[in-house]
DRENLONU-272462 format. One record per residue (C-alpha): y negated, x, z. Coordinates in steps of 0.2 Angstrom, whole numbers, padded with zeros to 4 digits, always signed. Example, Ala and Ser with C-alpha at 12.3 -4.5 7.8 and 13.67 -1.06 7.14 Angstrom:
! residues 2
+0022+0062+0039 +0005+0068+0036 
//
This chain:
! residues 569
+0000+0000+0000 -0012+0014+0004 -0008+0022-0012 -0012+0005-0021 -0029+0003-0011 -0034+0021-0015 -0030+0019-0034 -0039+0002-0034 -0055+0010-0025 -0054+0025-0037 -0053+0014-0052 -0068+0003-0046 -0078+0019-0043 -0074+0026-0060 -0079+0009-0068 -0095+0008-0058 -0099+0026-0063 -0095+0022-0082 -0106+0007-0081 -0120+0017-0073 -0118+0030-0087 -0119+0017-0101 -0132+0020-0114 -0148+0010-0113 -0148-0007-0121 -0158-0008-0136 -0168-0023-0132 -0172-0016-0115 -0177+0001-0122 -0189-0008-0134 -0197-0019-0121 -0198-0005-0109 -0208+0005-0122 -0220-0009-0124 -0223-0010-0105 -0225+0009-0104 -0238+0008-0117 -0247-0006-0109 -0247+0003-0092 -0258+0017-0100 -0272+0005-0104 -0287+0004-0092 -0291-0010-0081 -0305-0010-0067 -0305+0008-0061 -0299+0025-0066 -0282+0031-0060 -0276+0047-0053 -0261+0054-0062 -0249+0051-0048 -0254+0032-0048 -0252+0032-0067 -0235+0039-0065 -0230+0026-0053 -0236+0013-0065 -0228+0020-0080 -0211+0021-0071 -0212+0004-0063 -0219-0005-0078 -0206+0003-0090 -0192-0001-0078 -0198-0019-0077 -0199-0020-0096 -0181-0013-0097 -0174-0026-0085 -0182-0040-0094 -0176-0034-0111 -0159-0030-0105 -0157-0047-0096 -0163-0056-0112 -0150-0045-0122 -0136-0051-0111 -0141-0069-0111 -0142-0069-0130 -0125-0060-0131 -0117-0074-0121 -0125-0087-0131 -0119-0079-0148 -0102-0076-0140 -0101-0094-0135 -0105-0100-0152 -0092-0088-0160 -0105-0077-0169 -0101-0059-0172 -0111-0045-0164 -0126-0038-0173 -0125-0020-0179 -0139-0011-0170 -0136+0007-0177 -0152+0008-0187 -0162+0000-0173 -0156+0012-0160 -0161+0027-0171 -0178+0020-0174 -0180+0018-0155 -0175+0036-0152 -0189+0041-0163 -0201+0028-0156 -0201+0034-0138 -0206+0052-0141 -0219+0046-0154 -0227+0033-0142 -0227+0045-0128 -0235+0058-0139 -0249+0046-0145 -0251+0040-0127 -0256+0058-0122 -0271+0057-0135 -0277+0039-0129 -0274+0040-0110 -0287+0053-0107 -0301+0045-0117 -0298+0028-0109 -0298+0036-0092 -0314+0046-0095 -0323+0031-0103 -0320+0022-0086 -0325+0037-0076 -0341+0038-0085 -0345+0020-0081 -0342+0022-0063 -0349+0040-0061 -0333+0049-0057 -0328+0066-0064 -0317+0067-0080 -0299+0071-0080 -0290+0084-0091 -0278+0080-0104 -0265+0091-0095 -0264+0078-0081 -0254+0068-0093 -0239+0080-0092 -0235+0077-0074 -0238+0059-0077 -0224+0058-0090 -0212+0069-0080 -0214+0059-0064 -0214+0043-0073 -0198+0047-0081 -0190+0051-0065 -0196+0035-0057 -0190+0025-0072 -0172+0032-0071 -0172+0029-0052 -0178+0011-0054 -0166+0007-0068 -0151+0014-0059 -0155+0003-0044 -0157-0012-0056 -0140-0008-0063 -0132-0007-0046 -0139-0025-0042 -0134-0031-0060 -0116-0024-0057 -0115-0033-0040 -0121-0049-0049 -0108-0047-0062 -0094-0045-0049 -0100-0060-0039 -0100-0071-0055 -0083-0066-0059 -0077-0070-0042 -0086-0086-0041 -0079-0091-0058 -0062-0091-0051 -0064-0107-0041 -0081-0114-0048 -0086-0121-0065 -0093-0107-0076 -0111-0115-0076 -0111-0118-0058 -0105-0101-0054 -0119-0094-0065 -0132-0104-0055 -0125-0099-0039 -0124-0080-0044 -0142-0081-0049 -0147-0088-0033 -0137-0076-0023 -0144-0061-0032 -0162-0067-0030 -0159-0070-0011 -0151-0053-0010 -0166-0044-0018 -0178-0053-0007 -0168-0050+0009 -0165-0032+0005 -0183-0029+0000 -0189-0037+0017 -0176-0028+0028 -0175-0011+0020 -0193-0009+0013 -0206-0021+0020 -0200-0023+0038 -0197-0004+0041 -0214-0001+0033 -0223-0013+0044 -0214-0006+0059 -0220+0011+0055 -0237+0005+0051 -0238-0004+0068 -0233+0012+0077 -0245+0023+0067 -0260+0012+0068 -0257+0006+0086 -0258+0025+0091 -0274+0027+0081 -0281+0012+0089 -0279+0021+0106 -0289+0036+0100 -0308+0039+0098 -0317+0045+0083 -0323+0064+0086 -0341+0064+0091 -0341+0047+0098 -0344+0045+0117 -0346+0030+0129 -0364+0023+0126 -0376+0027+0140 -0386+0011+0136 -0382-0005+0145 -0385-0014+0129 -0369-0009+0121 -0351-0015+0126 -0342-0001+0135 -0358+0005+0142 -0365+0004+0160 -0363-0014+0167 -0353-0020+0152 -0340-0033+0155 -0329-0025+0142 -0320-0008+0148 -0323+0006+0135 -0304+0009+0134 -0301-0008+0128 -0312-0008+0113 -0300+0000+0101 -0304+0014+0089 -0316+0005+0078 -0324-0004+0093 -0328+0012+0101 -0335+0019+0085 -0346+0004+0083 -0354+0003+0101 -0353+0022+0104 -0363+0025+0088 -0377+0012+0092 -0394+0017+0085 -0405+0025+0098 -0423+0023+0101 -0427+0040+0095 -0417+0037+0079 -0426+0020+0077 -0443+0030+0078 -0437+0039+0062 -0429+0024+0053 -0440+0009+0057 -0456+0004+0048 -0471+0015+0055 -0482+0006+0068 -0469-0007+0072 -0464-0012+0090 -0447-0004+0094 -0434-0012+0104 -0417-0004+0108 -0404-0013+0098 -0389-0023+0106 -0371-0021+0100 -0357-0031+0109 -0339-0031+0104 -0322-0036+0111 -0306-0026+0106 -0288-0033+0105 -0285-0026+0123 -0301-0033+0130 -0294-0051+0132 -0277-0059+0129 -0281-0070+0113 -0295-0074+0101 -0303-0088+0111 -0304-0077+0126 -0311-0062+0116 -0324-0074+0109 -0329-0080+0126 -0330-0062+0132 -0342-0058+0117 -0353-0073+0122 -0354-0067+0140 -0359-0050+0134 -0373-0057+0123 -0379-0066+0139 -0378-0051+0149 -0388-0041+0137 -0401-0055+0134 -0396-0055+0115 -0403-0073+0113 -0420-0066+0116 -0419-0055+0100 -0427-0059+0083 -0410-0057+0074 -0392-0061+0080 -0378-0056+0068 -0361-0063+0070 -0350-0050+0061 -0332-0053+0056 -0323-0036+0055 -0311-0029+0043 -0292-0027+0047 -0294-0012+0059 -0309-0020+0068 -0321-0010+0057 -0340-0015+0056 -0348-0004+0043 -0360+0008+0053 -0372+0009+0038 -0374-0010+0038 -0377-0010+0056 -0390+0004+0056 -0399-0004+0041 -0401-0021+0049 -0407-0012+0065 -0419-0001+0055 -0427-0016+0046 -0430-0026+0062 -0436-0011+0072 -0421-0013+0084 -0425-0031+0088 -0407-0036+0084 -0390-0040+0092 -0374-0038+0083 -0358-0046+0089 -0340-0043+0083 -0322-0043+0089 -0305-0036+0084 -0291-0046+0077 -0279-0032+0071 -0278-0013+0070 -0270-0013+0053 -0280-0008+0038 -0286-0022+0027 -0273-0020+0013 -0259-0023+0027 -0269-0036+0036 -0271-0045+0019 -0252-0047+0019 -0248-0051+0037 -0264-0055+0046 -0274-0067+0035 -0272-0081+0048 -0278-0070+0062 -0293-0065+0051 -0297-0083+0048 -0295-0088+0066 -0306-0073+0072 -0320-0078+0060 -0320-0096+0065 -0317-0093+0084 -0331-0080+0086 -0344-0089+0076 -0340-0106+0084 -0342-0098+0102 -0358-0089+0098 -0365-0104+0089 -0362-0116+0103 -0371-0104+0115 -0385-0101+0103 -0388-0119+0100 -0392-0121+0119 -0407-0110+0117 -0424-0118+0113 -0426-0120+0094 -0443-0111+0094 -0437-0096+0103 -0419-0093+0099 -0415-0079+0086 -0411-0080+0068 -0392-0083+0067 -0385-0073+0053 -0366-0071+0048 -0359-0056+0040 -0343-0050+0033 -0337-0036+0022 -0321-0036+0012 -0308-0045+0022 -0322-0048+0035 -0330-0060+0022 -0314-0069+0021 -0313-0072+0040 -0332-0076+0041 -0331-0089+0028 -0318-0099+0037 -0331-0104+0050 -0339-0115+0037 -0325-0120+0025 -0324-0138+0020 -0316-0149+0007 -0328-0144-0007 -0340-0129-0011 -0355-0141-0009 -0349-0147+0008 -0346-0129+0014 -0363-0123+0009 -0371-0138+0018 -0362-0133+0033 -0368-0115+0032 -0386-0121+0031 -0384-0133+0045 -0376-0120+0057 -0384-0103+0052 -0400-0096+0046 -0392-0084+0033 -0375-0077+0027 -0372-0060+0019 -0355-0057+0012 -0351-0041+0004 -0336-0036-0008 -0327-0053-0005 -0309-0056-0009 -0302-0068-0022 -0294-0077-0007 -0311-0082+0001 -0311-0101+0004 -0329-0103-0001 -0333-0089-0014 -0319-0092-0026 -0322-0111-0028 -0340-0107-0030 -0336-0094-0044 -0324-0107-0053 -0338-0120-0053 -0352-0108-0059 -0364-0113-0072 -0357-0113-0090 -0361-0097-0099 -0362-0086-0083 -0348-0073-0081 -0336-0074-0066 -0343-0057-0060 -0361-0063-0060 -0360-0082-0058 -0375-0093-0057 -0375-0108-0046 -0386-0123-0049 -0390-0127-0032 -0409-0123-0031 -0412-0107-0020 -0397-0108-0009 -0383-0097-0015 -0385-0082-0026 -0373-0068-0032 -0379-0050-0036 -0370-0035-0043 -0384-0021-0039 -0398-0017-0028 -0410-0022-0041 -0403-0039-0043 -0404-0041-0024 -0422-0038-0024 -0424-0052-0038 -0415-0065-0027 -0424-0063-0011 -0426-0079-0001 -0408-0085-0004 -0400-0089+0013 -0382-0087+0006 -0380-0070-0003 -0364-0062-0011 -0364-0044-0017 -0349-0040-0028 -0347-0026-0041 -0339-0031-0057 -0326-0016-0055 -0322-0021-0037 -0303-0025-0038 -0304-0033-0020 -0313-0047-0028 -0301-0050-0043 -0284-0046-0036 -0272-0061-0036 -0254-0066-0039 -0259-0077-0054 -0264-0061-0064 -0245-0058-0067 -0244-0073-0078 -0261-0078-0083 -0276-0070-0090 -0289-0066-0076 -0306-0073-0077 -0314-0056-0076 -0306-0052-0093 -0313-0068-0101 -0330-0067-0110 -0341-0052-0109 -0337-0038-0097 -0346-0032-0082 -0357-0017-0084 -0345-0005-0076 -0329-0012-0083 -0323-0005-0100 -0321-0015-0115 -0304-0007-0118 -0296-0017-0103 -0285-0032-0108 -0272-0043-0101 -0253-0040-0103 -0241-0050-0092 -0235-0042-0076 -0242-0025-0081 -0260-0030-0078 -0256-0037-0061 -0248-0020-0057 -0263-0011-0063 -0275-0021-0053 -0264-0018-0038 -0266+0000-0041 -0284-0002-0043 -0285-0008-0025 -0280+0010-0020 -0294+0018-0030 -0307+0005-0025 -0313+0014-0009 -0314+0031-0018 -0328+0027-0030 -0346+0032-0028 -0358+0019-0021 -0362+0005-0033 -0345+0003-0040 -0328-0002-0035 -0327-0007-0016 -0341+0005-0011 -0357-0004-0006 -0365+0009+0004 -0381+0011-0007 -0387-0007-0005 -0387-0011+0014 -0406-0012+0016 -0409-0023+0000 -0395-0034+0006 -0401-0038+0023 -0419-0039+0017 -0413-0052+0004 -0408-0065+0018 -0419-0061+0032 -0434-0050+0029 -0446-0048+0044 -0463-0056+0043 -0475-0047+0031 -0461-0037+0024 -0465-0030+0006 -0455-0022-0008 -0464-0005-0003 -0457-0007+0015 -0439-0009+0007 -0441+0006-0004 -0448+0017+0011 -0434+0011+0022 -0421+0015+0009 -0427+0033+0008 -0427+0035+0027 -0410+0027+0029 -0402+0037+0015 -0410+0054+0021 -0404+0050+0039 -0388+0060+0044 -0373+0048+0044 -0366+0044+0061 -0347+0047+0065 -0336+0034+0057 -0349+0031+0043 
//
């Protein structure tokens, strides 16, 4: 018996090895070639060679899988109808020639495409030599992905054969497909996603306990974690300590603020994940901190919804403090320590709850103040923070949402919004006919305005609800629908920093825009997901101090830009 089992196992191993060594299917090879070519095309942002290699390998493997699957199904159909197999000898020879030719041509077009994009977003150009490691690494990844796919395919074939022994053939086929999909989903979750999230949880949890170099506990009682604070310094988290420990001092304000203005030391309050047990308790703690610091006596009170890690852009905070000569209070709280791209996958509900809970708590306390003396109540969110912030006002329609903003806040500034934002995306979809998705015009008088640049921000001054989004910012356009439908940013005329060479191709374009998310944070200011050149203009647009002029804006920009960046910024 042992001999029989050994022989059977050896035979199975040999058959599996032989199947894995099978020459590529013709249809799969041709579709893979098309997917490879499309993966070289540009989308929103330039790509480093390593990212391009991953795209080449993954796209080609997906193309091969689709083509090979189609080939198998067509073979079954032809066999069921008694039709002879098609002679593919000539086609195979043509494919053997096509692959090196297309790869060679790709080397001559990839670099110009990438450099055209890099010129649009002011990034250094790439060398043609970078195409070489792109192809080599991409080929290795293609072989790896196809091998894994064949293993899954052989398992599916074996399952189908086993099920066909006691089920009708069609039912066995449907059950096999369902089992294969379930296996891939479960395996991806248990062997890829869950381990990744577990390691990320350990890594970012450790980081959250650390402190940015150069950041120390504030010496002012006007910052959480400082003297008299209700929030212990150790509970603020990495980003919370950076935010309050980097508060703008009066000496710094003297350099940054409008000359001759009356200076007041600014207020920054914050609650970290460890500061209170849940979102409602953290929001209540923030309100008590606002009361302790007498924040309701300031000119401006900003409710800032953080990004995934709890980050509030220090350049944004410093800009609003400089514009208002420190007569400000900024309130924020942490809901995660994951970076935004992970929070987008696992913490969206927490982001929405945090934005809604914090604003509602602050608003309820703010509304108790006399209307004549209470501060301007402004809401702010950048990136995933804008997603969370919008949830405080989300209603059944864009008009109803905007009305709620106007009834509960004096202004809203949302920077680099995501496609999942509950207010922004419906507004974009209902934009005036003829206006592009990346620069929508909204026929609502002077309430909501979209801008792409600093110059455009200056032209829309006075709008209480302002969005700043770059045409090349992938955060604003990434969504699952792009895998199967042409995205709006590719319809009509392109944004000023998006190449005309970009076009849509099923599945591949979605993968490319996913890769663009990686590059979005590495662009110079004014492009991608980097908005660090426009903070002064953005805040002035929704809440300029009395008597403020364009000359004041330009002078403040010069002072803020020239000022040394604080840690974390």
